[in-house]
N, C-alpha and C positions, 0 to 999 in steps of 0.2 A: 139223862140229857146233859150235855156239856154246857156249862154256863160260862160265857166270856169273862175273862179276868178284867175287872174294873178297878184300877188303882185308886187309892184314897183320894189323890188329887183330882180325879175325874168325877168323884161321886157327887160333887156339887151340881153336876149336870142333871142329876135326878132329883135333887132336893136343893135348888138354888135358894140362897138366903141373901137378901139385899144388904149391901155394905157401902157406905159412902166412899167414893173414889178419893184416895189420898191425893193431896195437892202438894206441890213443892215450892221452893223459894220463888217469889215473884208472882205466885198465882193464888194468893189469898190465904195462905196458912198450910198446915200439914196435919194429916191424920196418919200416923205411922203404923206399919205392920210390925208386930213383934217377930222375933226370929222364928218362933214356933209356928207363926201364921204364914211364913214365906212359902211360896209354892214349891220351892226346891227343898227336898228333904235332906240332901247332903249339901254342904256349903264349902266355899273355898277355904283352904286352911288359913289364909290371911288376905286382908285387903290393905296393903301398906300405903296406898295413895287415897284412901277413902276420906271423905269430908261429910259434914252434915248435909250439905246440898246434894251430894251424890247419893247418900243414903235415902234422902227424901225423894229424889227422882226415881231411884230403884223401887221404893215403896209404891210410888204412883203408877209406874209401869206394871208392876206385879198385880196391883189391884185392878187396873184396866184390863189386863189379860184375863184375870180370874173372873171378872164380871162380864166382859163383852166377847171374849173369844173362847175360853176353855169349855163353857157349857155347850157350845155349838160346833166344836171342832169336827167331830165325826159327821154330823149332819151336813155341814157345809162341804166337807170333802166329798161325800157321796153325791151331793147335789151338783158338784162341779162349779160352785159359785158362792158368793157371800154378799150380803147387802152393802150397797155403796155407802150408806151412812156410817159404816165403820171407818172409812177413810176420813170422814168429817170429824168423827169423835177423836180419832188419833191426831188429826190436825189441830183440834182445839186444845189438846194437851201439849202441843209443841213438839211432837215426835218427829216432824219433818223439818224442823226449824234450825237445826245445827248449821252454823256457818252462814246464816242468812240474816241480813240486817233487819232490825225490828220494823222499819218502815214498810217492808214488804211482807210482814207477817211472821218473820223469823224470830229466833231467840236473841239475836244480837251478839251471840258468842258461840264458840265451839268447844267441845270437850270430848276427847277420844275415849276417856274412861266412862262417860255417860253413854256414848255410843256402844261401848263394850257391854255395859249393863243391859241396855235395851236389846242388843243382839242375843245375849245369853238367854234372857227371859223369853224372847219371842221363839228362839229355838227350842226352849224347854216346853213350850206349849204343844209341840209335836204336830203342828199343822203347817207345813212349809209353804203351802199354796197361799195362805193368808199373808204370811210374812213376805213372800216374794212380791205379791201384787201391791201390798201397802207400800213397801219401801223401794219399789223399782224406780220411783220418781227421784230417789236420792242420788242417782248417778247422772241425772241430767240437769239438776238445778245449778250446779257449779258454773258451767259455761254461761248460763243465763245471768247469774250474778256478776260474772266477770266481764261479759262481752255484750250483753243485750242493751238496747236503748232504755231510757227511763220509762217510756210508755209501755214497752214490752214487759219490763219488770213489774209495773203497776197493774198490768192486765194478766199476763200469763203466769208470772211467778207468784203473785199473791193468791191466785186461784189454786195453783198446784200445792203450795205450802199449807193452805187452809184445809186441803182435802176436798174442796168443792169440785176440783178438776183433777184428772190424772195426767201424768207425764211419763215419757219413756225415752231412753237413749236408743237411737237406731244406728248401730254400727255393723253388727254381724250380718253377713251376706250368705247366700247359698254356696258361694265359692270359698268361704273361709270366715273364721271368727277372730282369732287373736292377731292375725296378720293385717293390722290396720293400714300399713303402708301400701298394701296392694288392693285397696278398695276398688270395686268395679262401677259402682253407682256414679253417674256423671251429672254435672250441673253446668249449664251454659247461660251466659247473659243474653237477654233479648230485650233491649230497651230498658224500661224500668222494672223488669222482672227477671227472676232466675227460673229456668226450666230444668227440672230434675227428672232423670230417667234411670231406673234400676229397681232392685229389690233388696229388702232387708228381711231377715228371718230370725226365728227364736227370740222374738222381742217380748219380754215379760211385761205385762200390763198393756200390751199393744192394742188389744181389741177395745179397751175402754178409755184409753188416753185421749185427751183433747189436744195435747201439744207434744211434739217430738223434736228432739235435737238430733239432726240427721247429718251424717258425714257423707260428703260427695266430692268427687274429683273435679276440680276446676282448672287444674294445670297439669304439669308433667308427672313423672313417676315418683314414688316415694312419699314420705310424710309431707314434704313441701308442696305437693300438688293437691292436698286435701283441705277443704273448707267445711265449716259448720253452718247449718241453716236451722232456723226455728220454723217448723212447719205445723200449721194447725190441721186438725183432723178433717176440716171441711174445705181444704184447699182443692181447687180444680185439678183433676188428674190423679188424685190420691185415693187409694182403696186399700182394704185389708181383709185378710181371710184368717179364720181361726185355725190354730194347730190343735187337733184333738188327740185323744187316746194316748196321753202321756203316761209314763211309768209312775210318776209321782206328781206332786204339786197339782192335784186334780182341780182344786178350786181357784187356781190362778188362771188368768186369761193370757194366752200366748199367741202371738200373731206373726204372719208373714205380711209385710207391707209392700205395696206396689206403687211405684212412681212412674206413671205413664204420661210423660209430658206435664208433670205436676208443676203448677205455677205458684210461685211465692213472690211477694214484693221484694224489690232490691234491698230494702232496709232489713229484711229478715235474714240476711247473711250476718252471722255472728263474728265480730272481730274482723281482722285483716284477712283478705283472701290468701289462702294457702299458708297461713302462719299461725293458726290457732288450735291445731290438733293437740298440742301440748297442754291446752287448757283443761282437757279431760283426764290427764294422767293422774292428778291428785285425786280425782273422783274414783279412779280405779284403785288407788291405794286405800281410800276409805271403804270402798266396796270389799276389798280383801279383809280389812279389819272386821267389818260387819259379818261377812260370810264365815270367818274363823270363829267369831263369837257365837254365831248361830250353830255351828258344828259343836262347839263346846256345850251349849245348852241342850242340843239333841243327845249328845253322849251322856250328860248328867241325867237326863230324863230316863234314858235306857238303864243306867245304873240304879237309879231310885226305884224304878218299877221292877227291876230284877230282884233287888233286895226285898221289896215288899212281898213279891210273889214267893220268893224262897222262904220267907218267914211264915207264910200262910200254908204253903203246900207241904204235905207229909208224904214221905216215901218209906215204905217198909217200917212204919211205926215211928218215924222220926222226922222232924222238920227238915226240909231240903237244905236250909241254911247251915245245918250241922255237917253236911257232907263235904269232905275235904276238896273234892274236885270243884264244887260250886264256890267254896270259899276262896279258892285260888283264882277263879275267874273274876270274882268280885274284887279281890286285891289287885289284879292286873288292870281291870277297868279303872279303879279308883286312882291308881298310880299314874296312869296315862292322863286321866282327866285333871288331876292336881298339877301335873307338870305343864300341861297345855294352858291351864288357867293362869299359872304364874307367868308363863311366857307372854301370853296375850296382855296381861296387865302391865308388864314391863314395856312392851311395845307401845301400848296406848299412852303410857307416861312419856315415852320418848317422842311420840307424835306431838303431844302437848308442848314438850320442851322445845322441839324443833319449830313449831308454829310460833311460840312466844318469843323465841330467840332468833327467828329468821333463818334457821338452819334447814338442811335437807331432810326430807322424809326418810324414815328407815325402810327404804324400798326393799332391800335384800331380806330383812327380817320379816316384812309383810308377805313376801313371796314364799319364804320358808315356812312361816307359821300357817299359811293357808294349806299347804300340803300336809303338814303335821296335823292340822285340825280335821281335814277330811279323812285322813287315815285313822285318826282316833275315833271319829264318829262311826266310821265303817266298822272298826273293830268292836266297839261297844254295842252297836246295833246287832251284830252277828252273835256276840256272846249273850246279850240279853235275850235274843230270840231262842238261843239254845237253852237257856235257863227256864224260860217260860214254856218251851216245848209247843205243844199244840195250841195252848192258850194264846201264845204270841202270834200264831199263824192266822188267827181269825181277824176279819175286818172289824173295825170299831176299837182296836187296841192301838195305843200310841206307838208301841214298839213296832207293830206291823207297818204303820205309816212311815215311821222314821227309817225302817229297813228299806223301804222302797225309795225313799227320798235322799238317802246319803249319796247316791251315785251322782246326782246332778250337782252336788256340792264339790265334787272332784272335777267337774267339767266347767260349770258356769263360773264367770268371773276370772277365767284363766285356768286352763287345764293343769293338772299336776305336772305334766311334762313341760309345759311352757313355763310354769312357775319355778321349777327346778333350774331350768336354763336361765331364766331371768335373774334368779337369786345369785347364781355364780357370776353372771355378767355384772350385776350391781356390786359384787364383792371385788370387782376390778380384775377379774381373771379372764 
């Protein structure tokens, strides 16, 4: 009988041992993980921008994933769902709080290098559906912080950041995704209300969200005709249907949203009519950073599991790791991962510098690194699958899940083709 390969990092699922969750600066102390206890068996060659606070944050996220996610990864993926209290546990650790003032439950600061660490570790967990559903709120909180009223921030924003409620950005439509200037959903003013008609689709977190930031056309063609609205899930005329049978991200909820004469109060328009679409652009830049970091984590997990399997597996009387063809695959995977890791860390540092100095986001680099990251994850997933052979083709294996999920990383958050074109445009060409 063939026994599925269970990497060392997954074996805690069979024999879980309790460990106190490490806490980081500002949250009552720290219980640090040693390097040997890190979930990642290979590490970045260098962390030139590391600080004690970032190391403590990284330890905390690693311990959270090891205790709350890794033991359940396969079961949740097969079930197509995971318990809501995971959102609240992540919220209690501040994972949704970057860039959000403390009075609304946020951290009161932002740090792109901490975002990088969180993204890598979540990607390394090898269960993309959990990552997608937890952090889908991250691309809709920015416009609320910038444009919503004080009452809306104290109700919607605090609930979303705490994890008690979900949130989703609703921009993609059946007629197109990245082409935001040509949105078809429309909103018209009727007294003290806005009436929204249209559809949004492929909305991650859409079935369970309590709040949506929705783009709708209120004026003429192009970006200038689009406005943003804060729509609660119980708004009259709003409904949603689940998108099932996805290739990957099985345990994430994905929805099509229907606005059939959907009514929202006039004050739920966010910002100035027709002049606030740019408020979500920085959100997309941070999304690209997080997706790139997630791809890096996925690629590193594939490398680690491939190395461990090759060390255990024997062929013709010798460990597979001694075979030159396998060693070359591992060398190629490692080189691509290390290069990507260094690039993302540099970009994260540049984001921090731009934010602190009031400069522009490195938009071209973020577009380029997202393409590089998805290509790296795709390559490493394929090579790891080849090294594991039949063992990697079985359900219940992280490499199998990652192999299915790398493709959405090349599409979601801006397709590779759109990202390449955007990068060259941002280069001034």
